[in-house]
C-alpha positions, -999 to 999 in steps of 0.1 A, spaced: 146 -178 543 139 -184 580 126 -219 595 101 -198 617 83 -178 585 85 -213 564 62 -230 589 39 -202 593 39 -197 559 23 -236 560 -1 -229 591 -16 -195 578 -15 -210 541 -41 -236 550 -66 -220 573 -62 -194 544 -72 -217 514 -94 -231 536 -117 -196 543 -110 -186 519 -117 -220 494 -153 -225 510 -169 -196 493 -163 -222 459 -168 -252 479 -187 -279 457 -194 -249 424 -184 -258 396 -159 -235 376 -191 -222 354 -210 -213 389 -176 -194 397 -173 -174 370 -211 -165 376 -205 -157 409 -174 -142 414 -170 -129 378 -134 -112 394 -123 -135 414 -121 -152 446 -100 -133 468 -115 -119 495 -132 -130 526 -158 -110 521 -162 -113 481 -181 -150 493 -213 -149 487 -234 -162 519 -258 -189 503 -273 -218 528 -242 -234 523 -216 -208 532 -238 -189 557 -229 -213 582 -192 -198 590 -183 -156 595 -165 -145 569 -126 -155 580 -136 -182 595 -115 -216 587 -141 -251 584 -128 -286 603 -101 -295 576 -87 -264 596 -93 -273 629 -85 -310 626 -48 -301 617 -51 -273 642 -58 -300 674 -30 -328 655 -6 -301 660 -13 -288 689 -12 -329 705 21 -338 688 31 -303 705 10 -316 743 30 -355 740 65 -338 727 59 -360 699 42 -381 673 20 -401 699 -11 -417 672 -28 -424 707 -34 -392 722 -38 -375 681 -72 -402 680 -86 -392 710 -80 -358 696 -100 -366 669 -130 -384 687 -131 -355 708 -137 -334 678 -161 -356 660 -179 -358 693 -186 -321 702 -221 -305 686 -204 -282 658 -188 -306 640 -191 -309 607 -169 -328 587 -172 -363 567 -201 -397 575 -163 -415 575 -150 -396 600 -179 -404 622 -184 -437 619 -146 -448 624 -142 -427 653 -178 -441 672 -160 -484 661 -152 -499 698 -120 -491 712 -116 -468 683 -91 -444 697 -70 -472 718 -64 -493 689 -66 -469 659 -54 -480 621 -72 -519 639 -102 -505 650 -108 -485 612 -99 -513 593 -126 -535 605 -147 -511 595 -135 -499 561 -138 -538 555 -175 -543 575 -189 -513 554 -172 -528 517 -158 -486 519 -137 -491 480 -137 -445 479 -106 -431 489 -113 -402 500 -99 -369 511 -103 -371 550 -66 -377 554 -49 -364 534 -41 -334 546 -22 -348 578 6 -352 552 17 -310 562 8 -323 595 40 -343 596 62 -328 567 67 -298 592 72 -319 624 90 -351 612 122 -361 615 133 -374 578 138 -410 591 100 -403 610 79 -391 578 66 -415 560 59 -440 593 41 -415 604 21 -403 575 11 -445 571 -2 -444 605 -22 -412 607 -36 -416 585 -50 -458 588 -66 -439 615 -92 -433 598 -84 -437 560 -79 -478 553 -63 -472 515 -40 -474 502 -48 -442 475 -50 -422 513 -21 -434 525 3 -425 492 -15 -392 488 -3 -383 517 27 -394 515 36 -378 482 23 -342 503 47 -350 533 75 -356 512 68 -327 496 60 -303 524 97 -312 543 120 -309 517 106 -273 520 112 -263 548 141 -281 553 158 -284 521 138 -252 497 132 -270 473 110 -298 456 118 -332 461 126 -351 426 104 -366 408 114 -399 410 119 -401 449 77 -397 444 69 -419 421 91 -447 444 66 -440 471 38 -445 441 54 -477 430 57 -493 469 30 -478 482 3 -475 456 7 -474 420 -29 -465 409 -15 -431 419 12 -427 397 -2 -420 369 -24 -391 392 11 -378 399 23 -381 363 -9 -363 351 -7 -340 373 33 -324 362 27 -319 327 -13 -307 322 -39 -287 324 -51 -273 357 -82 -277 337 -72 -309 334 -80 -324 365 -111 -319 366 -113 -309 406 -150 -299 402 -161 -335 389 -198 -336 411 -184 -377 413 -151 -374 420 -144 -336 439 -135 -353 471 -111 -386 459 -75 -383 478 -60 -382 441 -78 -348 434 -68 -334 466 -25 -339 463 -33 -332 422 -45 -299 434 -20 -297 465 14 -300 439 1 -288 405 11 -253 419 37 -261 427 53 -270 390 27 -245 374 23 -221 395 50 -183 401 36 -168 435 18 -179 464 -13 -157 446 -12 -174 417 -20 -202 437 -45 -189 458 -64 -179 424 -54 -206 405 -69 -231 427 -96 -215 442 -111 -211 409 -117 -245 404 -140 -254 422 -146 -286 436 -139 -293 474 -119 -259 473 -115 -256 508 -93 -288 515 -83 -283 478 -72 -245 486 -60 -255 518 -32 -278 507 -20 -257 478 -22 -233 502 6 -247 529 35 -255 507 28 -217 487 39 -216 524 64 -231 527 74 -223 494 75 -189 493 72 -186 527 48 -160 553 50 -128 536 45 -135 500 7 -152 510 -18 -124 501 -27 -98 523 -62 -111 531 -41 -136 555 -40 -112 583 -81 -112 580 -82 -145 591 -104 -149 625 -88 -162 650 -52 -150 637 -31 -145 671 -45 -179 680 -24 -189 639 5 -167 657 14 -188 686 10 -220 669 30 -214 646 52 -198 670 58 -232 688 50 -251 666 83 -237 648 105 -239 677 93 -280 683 103 -287 644 138 -274 649 144 -291 677 138 -325 665 161 -314 633 154 -330 601 
């Protein structure tokens, strides 16, 4: 499969999972079965309740907006620049239309955050006594996975995570996704499981039980719709990885992850990006062609693919 086909699959897969998954966001599995008895496969199927009315059919949420801005920043700088990345996030978070988490707003408002983002985020987490490893930064592993060379992969992922999420559980999950995305892109296969185990053991052993469970369990056992844990970083990692070990197509990936509810747009975005890398753009559900700003995504994918190939493995 051509390099560009995989990059295009990753970017469109992420946006499609985000825009379609919002139709099941914050729902339980039982609620999804009631609202979507035939499954949620098309943008026109999405119910127009008080939450979902915020987005037009085919429109992505802040998840894809952040990822595309990070990619644009890397392209614009001609490389990974954590300060430029932080500044791009600050501008987005400061906009009136941004619908992201209170954590992002709090961290980005810290004094001189864009100048010293990792140090400033650390102070915010320490003073605020944050203990929940939420998933705001998890999907950034997709960005580094398709733009960073292998030699820089872990360090870039560590830094792009720590600008907002000062928790090693967030770092470890991002690294696992980055390693997986990079392997699918360059090696056309999943990384060795022991490589992922090694990340857990070196960065945060608490992630290991979730990694091991995901490899062998039924997706229902992950309880992605549990109201108290649906936005946790390890849940998002599990949602992205589970289809790689248990599904056989991109379409099955979207259907299965979205049907689990919870933070369905974030989960389906990560799973969709990895499915796009594994199966390619053409294998994604046809609904991808109805994404708003289709032409922009297509252009971005071409530019990211060119950049990635110049960087090399």
